[in-house]
N, C-alpha and C positions, 0 to 999 in steps of 0.2 A: 505408190500412187493409189489414191482412194478409188474404190470401185463405185460405179454409178449407182444412184439410189432412185428407183422408179417412183417411189412415193414422193420424194422431194421434188423430182422433176414435175410430177403431176401437180403438186401444191404451188409451184412457181410458174406453171404453164399459162395461167391467165394473164400474166404480166402485172398483176396487182397483188403484192404479198398480203396475205391475211394473217394477222398475228396469232389468233387462237389456234388454228390448225397447225401452224408452224411450231408454236411452243409445245403443243401436245405431242407432235412428232418428235421433238427434241427430248421431252421428258419421258417418253416411252422407254428410252434406253437407260439402263441402270447405271448409276455412277460407279458401282462396284465392279461391273464387268469391264474387262479391258481387251483392247485389240492392238497388237504390236506395241505393247507397253504403255498404251494410253487408254484412259477410260473411254468406254464406248460412247457415252454422252458427250464427252469432250471432243471425240473424233467427229461426231455429228455436228457439233457447234462449228468446228473448223470447216467441215464440208459445206455447211449452210453459208458461212461467210464467203467462201470461194464462189459458190453458186450465185450469190447475190451480186458480187463484183463482176462475175462473168456475164451476167444477164443485164447489168446496169440497173438493178433493183435496190441497191443500197440506199439511194436517196428516197424513193417511195416508202421503204420500210422505216427510215428515220422519221419521215413525215407522219406516218401512222402512229409511231411510238410517241411523238410529240403532239398528239391529239389534245384538244382542249381539256379532256378529262385527266391529262397528266398532272394538272394542278391538284386535283382531288387525290390522285395516286400518291403524290409526294407529301401532301399535307395530312392525309387521313389514315393511310395504311399503318396498321399496328396500334392506332389510338382508338379509344372507345368512341362510338357514334353518339351516345347519349351522355348527359351530364349528371345523371343520377344512377346509383348502383342498381336500384330496382328496375329502372327503365332499361339499362344496358343488359342486365341479366335476362329480363323478359325478351328483349330483342334477340339475344343470342339463342335462347331456348326456342323461340318461334322459327328462327332461321334454320335450326337443326332439323325441325320437324316438317316445315312447310316450304316448298321450293318457291323461289322468287325469280321473275323474269326481268333481267337487267338489260339495258342497251348493249348490243354486241360490241360497240366501239368504246365502251366505258372501260378504261384500263384498270381502274380500281376493282370493278366487278370481275374483270378478266382474271386478275391475279387471285381473287377470292375463289373463282371457279376452278382454278388449277389444283387446289388442295395441296399446296406445298407443305413441306415439313422440314425438320432440322437437317435431314440428309441433303436436301436441296441447298440449304444455306451453306453447309460444309463443302459441297461441291463447288459452289461459286468461290468460296475462300481458297480452294485449291487449284483454281484455273491457272494455266501458265501465263506468264507476264505478257507474252505477245498477244494472246487472245484477249486478256483483260484490256490492254491498251487499244486494240483494234475495235472491240465492241464498245468500249467506253467512249471513244471518239465518235463512233457511229450513232450511239443512242443518247448521248449527253444532251439534255434539254438546253435551250438557250437561256441566258441569264434572266430574261424577263419572266420566264415560267417559274424559276426558283423564287424570284421576288414576289410574284403574284401568290404563290403557295404560302410564303411566309406571311404576307399581309392577311390572307384568308384566315390563317391560324391565329394571328394576332387578334383579329376581331373576336374570334371565338374565345380565346383565352381571356381577353378583357371582360367579356360578358360574364364568364364564370367567376373571374377574380373580383368583380364588382357586385356579385350577388349579395343580397342583404345579410344572410346568415354568416357569410365569410367576413364581411365588414364588421358585423356585430362582435366578432372575437376581439376587436380592438375598440372598445367603447370610447376611448379618449381621442381617437384619431378622426380626422375629417375624411369624407368620401374622396374629396379632390386631392388629398394627400397620398392616396394609395398609388403606388407605382403602376398598377394596372390601369389607372386613369390616363396615364401618358404612354401606355405600351403601344397602341396602334399608331400614334404619330411617330414614335421613335422607330418602329419597324418600317413604316412607310418611307421615312427619310433614309434609313439604311438600305432599303431595297432600291431606292432611286439612285443612290450613290454608294454602291457596295464596296468600292475600293478606296473611298476617302477615309483617312484616319479619324477625322472628327466624328463622322456618323458612326464609325465602328466603335469608338470610345463611348459615344452616347448610348449605343445599344448595350454594350457590356455593363455600363453603369446601371441602366434600367433593368437588365437581366439580374444583376447582383441585388438590386433593391427588391425586385419581385421574389427572388429566392429567400432573402432575409424575411420578407413578410410571410412567406409560407412557413419558414422555420419558426417564426414567432407564433403563428397560428397552431402549428403542431405542438409547441410547448404549452400553449394555453389549453389545448385539448387534453394533453397529458395531465395537466394540473387539476382539471375539474372533471371531465368525463368525455367519452368518445362517442361521436355520431358516425356510424359506418358510412352514411351518405356523404358527410362532410370530409371524412378521410378519403373517400373515393375521389372527390373533387380536388382535394389538395394534391393527390397523386396524379390526377389527370393534368392539372396545371403544371406540375413539374415536368411531366412528359411533353406537354405542348411547348413549354419554354425551351426544352432541350432540342426539340425538332425545329423550332424557329431558328435557333442558333445554327443548326446544321444547314438549313435552307439558305440562310444569309451567307454562310461560308461558301456554298456552291455558287451563289450569285456573284460573289467576289472571287471566284476561281480558286478557292482555298480548300475545297472539300475532298474527302477520300471516297471516291466512287465505289470501290469494292466493298468497303466497310458499310457504306450506306445501303448498297444493294442487299448485303447479308442481313442488315437490320430490317429492311422492308420484307424480305422473305420470312424471317422469323416472326415479325409482327403479324404478317398475314396468316401464318400457321397458328399463332396463338389467339387470333382475334375472335374465334368462335368458341374458345374453350371456357366453360363455366368455372372449372377449378382454378384456372389461371386468373380469372377475374376476381374470384373470392379469396384467393390464398392470402394476399397481403392485407387487403382491407378488413376481412373478417378476423384475421389473426390479431390485428390491432384492437378490434372490439373485444375479442376473446381475452386478450391480455388484460384489458381494463376490467372486464367482468371478473376475471380471476383475481385481480388485485383487490377489488371491492369484497369479493368472497373471502379472500385471505385476511383482510382487515377484520371481518366478522369472526373468522376462525381463530384469531389470536385471543379472543375472549373465552374460547372454549379449551384453553390449555392451562392446567393448574400448575403453577410454578413452585408452590411450596405446600406444606401440609395443610395450612389454613385454607388455601384456595381449593385444595383437594376435597376437604370436608364440606366446604361451601358448595362445590359442584355436586356432591352427593345429596346435600339438602335440597338444592334446586331441582335435581333430577327426581327426588322423592315427591316434590310438589307436582312435577309433571306427571308422575305415575298416578298420583291421587286423582288428578283431573281425567286421566285416560280411562280409569275404571268407570267413571260416569259416561264417558264417550262411548265405550264399548257396550254398555248397557243400553244407551239410547240408540246405538246402531242396530242392536238386536231388535229393539222395539220398532224402529222405522222399517226394518227389513220385513217384519211380519205384517205391515199394513198393506192392504190391497190397492196399491198405487200403480199408476202407469209407469213404465220403465223410466221415462224422462223425469217425471216428478219424483220417483223413488231415488234416482241418481242425484238429482239436485238436493234432495233432503239429506241424503247420506254425505254428499260432498260438503254441504253447509255445516253439518254436524262436526265433521273432521276439522274444517277450516276454522269454525268458531272456537272449537276447543283448543286448537293449536295457537290461534291468535290470543286467546285468553292466557295461555302459558307465557306468551311473549310479554303481555302487559303485566303479569304478576311476577315476572322475573324467574319463572320456572324454565326448565330445559327438557328437550326431547332428545334422548341419546342418539337416535338415528339421524338427527339433523347434523350432528357434529362432524362425521367423517369427511364429507365433501368440503366443509369449511376448513377443517384443519389440514387437509391435503394441500389446499391452496397456500396456506401459511408455510407448510414444509417446502413447497416449490419456491417460495419467496426466499427462504433460507438457503436452499440449494443454489439459487442464482447468485447469492452473495459469495459462494464458494469459500466458506470458512473451514475451520478445522473439522475433520470428520468426526472427532470425538464429540464435539458440540452438536453436530447434526444427529448423531446417535442418541444423545441425551434428549434432544428435542423429540425424536420419535418415541423414546421411552415415556416422555411426559405426555405425548398425545395418546399413547395406548393406555397408560394407567388412568388418564382422565376419562377415556372412553369406557374403561372397565367400571369405574365408580359411577359414571353416568348411567350405564346400562343397568348395573345392579340397583342403583337408586330408583330408576324407573320400574324395574321388574319387581323388586322386593317391596315397593310401596303399592304398586297397582294391584298385586295379587291379594294381599291381606284386605285391602279396601274393597276389592270386588267380592271377596268372600263375606266381608261384613255386610255389604249391601244385600247379598243373597239371604244371609241369616235374618236381617231385619225384615226383608220381604216375606220370608217364611213365617216369621213371628206375627206379622200383620195380616197376611192373607191365608196362611195355612199351606201354601205351595210355593215352589220356586218360581223365579221370574221367567225362566226359559222352559219351554215344553221339552219333552224327552227327545224328540227328533232333532230339534234345534240344538239341544245341549250335546247330543252325540256327534252332530256335525262339527260343533266347535271343538270337541275333544279330539276327534279323528283328524281335524285340520292341523293339529300341532304335532302329530306323530311324524317323526323325521323320515320314516321309510314306507309310509302309506301314501300312495298317490305321488303327486309332484311337489310336495311341500318344499323341498330344498330348491327346486327350480324356481318356484314362486318366490321364495325368499331372495334369490339372486335377482329376479326381475324387479322386486321391490327396491333392491339396492340401486338399480338403474333409475327408477322413479325418484328416489331420494336425491340422486345426483342431478337429475333434470330440474328438480325443485330448487336446488342450490344455484344452478345457472340462472333460473328465473329471479332469485333474490339478488344475485350479483348484477344482472342486467338492469333490474329496477334501480339499484343503487347507482349504477352508471348513468342511467337516464335522468334520475333526480339530480345528480351532480352536474350533468351537462346543462340542464335547464336551470340550475341554481334554484331548485324548487323551494327548499326551506327559506332561503334568503328572499325569494320572491313573495312568499307568504307573509313574511315579517313586514315587507314594505308595501303590501297591497293595501290601497287606501280604503277599499270596501271592507276588508276584514278588520282593519284598524277602527273603522267607524262602528262596526258591529260589536266587536269584542274588546276594543280598546287596544292601546299599544302593547300592554302586558299580555293580553290574550293572544294577539298576533304572534308575539315572540314565543309564547308557550306552544302555539300550534306549529310554528316552524321547527321548534326543538322536537316536538312529538313526531313530526313527519320525518325529520332527519334520523331519529332514533329507531322508529318502528316501521316505516314504509316498506323497506326491503324485506324485513322479516314477515310482515303481513303478506306481501306478494309471494314469497317463497312458500309460506304455509298454505295460502289459498290454492296455489298451483298444486302443491302436494295433495291437498284434500281432493281436488278434481281428478288428479292422476290416479289416486288410489281407487276411485270409483269408476271413472269413465274409461280407463284403459281396459279393465276386464269386460266392461260392457261392449267396447269396440270389438274385442276378440270374439265375444259371444255373438255379435252381429254377423261375424264371418264363420260361425259354427265351431269356434275353438274355445274350449273351456280353460279359462285362466282365472286365478285368484291372486290376491296379494297376501303377503306374510310379513307384516310389520311387527318387530319384536315386542314393542310395548303393547300395542293393540292386541297382539296374539296372546301375550301373557294374561292380559285382562280377560280376554275371551275364554282362555283355558280355565282361569279361576272361576268365572261365572258358570261355565258349563259343568265343571267338576262339582262345585258347591250345589248347583241345582240338582244334579243327579244324586249326590250324597243325601240331600234332603228327601229325595224320593226313595232312598235305599237301593239305588240302582247304579252306583258308581263302580265302574270297572277299574280297580286300582292300578292294574298293570298298564292300561291305556294312559292313565293319568301320569304315571312315572315316565312312560315313553314321551308324553307330551312335554314334561319338564326338560328332558334331553333335547327335544325338538326346539324348545324356546332358546336354549343355548346355541344350537346350530343355526337357527334363524338369525339370532343376533350377530353371530360371526359372519354369516353371508351378507346380511344387510351392511355390516361395517366394511368388510373387505371389498365388496363390489363397488359401493359408492366411493370409498376412499381411493381405490385403484383408478376408477374412471376420472375422478376429480384430479388426481395427481397426474394422470396421463394428459388431461386437458391443460393443466397448468404448465407442465413441462413443454408441451407443444406450443402453447401461446408464448412462452418465454424463450423458445428456440434452444432449450437445454438438451444435451445429448442423452440418449438412453444409457450409454455406457457408464456415465457417472452415477446414475440412479441404480443401475444394476450392481455396481461396485459397492455402493452404500447398502444395498439390500443384503449382500453377502456379509458385510461387516455387522449389520444389525442382527442377522441370524446367528453369527458367532457370539455376539454379545448376549443374545437372549439365552442361548444354550449354557453359557457360563453363569448367568445370573438372571433367571426368569423373574424373580421378585422385583427387579428394577423396572420391569415393564408392566407389572400387574398390581403391585402393592403401593401404598402411599409413599411419597418421598420421605427420606430420613428427616428427622426433626432438625430444623434449621437449614435444610438444603433448599436450594433454589435452582431454577433452570440455568444451565451452564451459560448460555448466551442469550441476550435479548434478540428477538426477531427483528431484522432490519425494518425500520419504520414503525415499530410497535409502540403505541402510545403508553403502554405500561412500563416500557423499559426505563 
């Protein structure tokens, strides 16, 4: 026999049971602790039921539970409150920080205040059958409440399903043809007659049509580009349709009360989590960004000796431009400009130089790792023969080697030539001794934080690749190149041929321009942001640093003050900076791509060990040009070059 509980007696002494104090008393008991072989919380639940029946309070408790706010509890718990990702995320963030006063009788708010978690849901699932039946009969809402909740949710789902951007995904369809146009009427009829076979069949047909519309919308997004806000709404609609079906089942006395209670508890527990909100939606966007990045990365993989040499020539052109970029950077840094103006000038210098490389068909070696990592993840997802995957990695690394060598071996002689021409014209080097020594010491691998700065630069390179992929996704989602071709104003200004050329130009270069512009800004403003916080940070970009080393060394040599030992250490530093730029940006991009594609780390680790064994057996395969006549063992899935 259960011992009396003074607190329970006190809670029930008023004759009117109050839900929140009773639920808090119940939840205070841990579901793990047991008394006489039964969980302490379960024993309290059994004691509460007996006390309610003994005092004749079971009816008043059922009335309190079936308050008008029960409609909101059934229709909204576990579902987002807002119809946009940003709006929902902001609401959850504010609710975490700032308390809100809700009506005490609001059951939805009450469930939220209880801070339930997965352990509470598991406890409900493990309740004995006698308690589940007793409490289910006591608390089960009448059929009309279930029907009202289904109708409320149907109105909200129809409003989201008939939003203009969702309808625009099917430009051939009429608004009135959308199944969401008929959703509210169908749900109203099913709620009025929940046990009739005809209305049930009509609801199932409408539900299937709505799901088919959502699936078609998902396919169209996959084909062109992902909007995180649109993906959020598609997932919201699917969840709302599922909930409507559950509510109509209960209205027709067909529902599973225990399973639904567990779902409500889990939904309430997850409703304020930012990570749970972002996980699925942002992963879809990340996957699409990675796909666009991977499509670009396929162009940076040399499949045969001819492409390998072509990549070297393209990288040499990039190195030639970088020599001028480094010289202009030194000149701009010497000007007495305000920090903001100086930062904008330096970022503009980098961005214009990098975009000029894009237009001229030149390449920047440091851009490639993040792009090629996405292409590798694409191949890993295809789960093909491991030998082919190893050959792809070998092609990526030897392409990176020739690109880096092309950049460095071109930019350094050109930079030295610029200094010699400058000395011949002016009688002195372009850099003062202090500036030149700083450039020289900045490449020394073991003075200061050079290697740490090189790793940080790898992070910035990865971020710029994400910006390029996001821009490509945005352009594809908006069908921007096609829109430019069809724009009547552009066609009147430039003619049909000019509009077509502009669309082709945007399709080819917009993502690259965005990535390079972001990279230029990051290289300048990230160190400035750290400096604002009192932390000294610099960037170490392999090609820019090689040009700076050459400019500094040649300027000091012209003055007869070159410390040759420092210059040789600087050459070693350039090699290590290149390795860190490559490995950090490649590793981050590969990690992002694997996460976006839900690929296991075990497969990538197994591939890593196989690559290491292959490299130790034949390093030349990863570093030297492919054998004459050899080609990449397998085409990358979806590769236009295949």
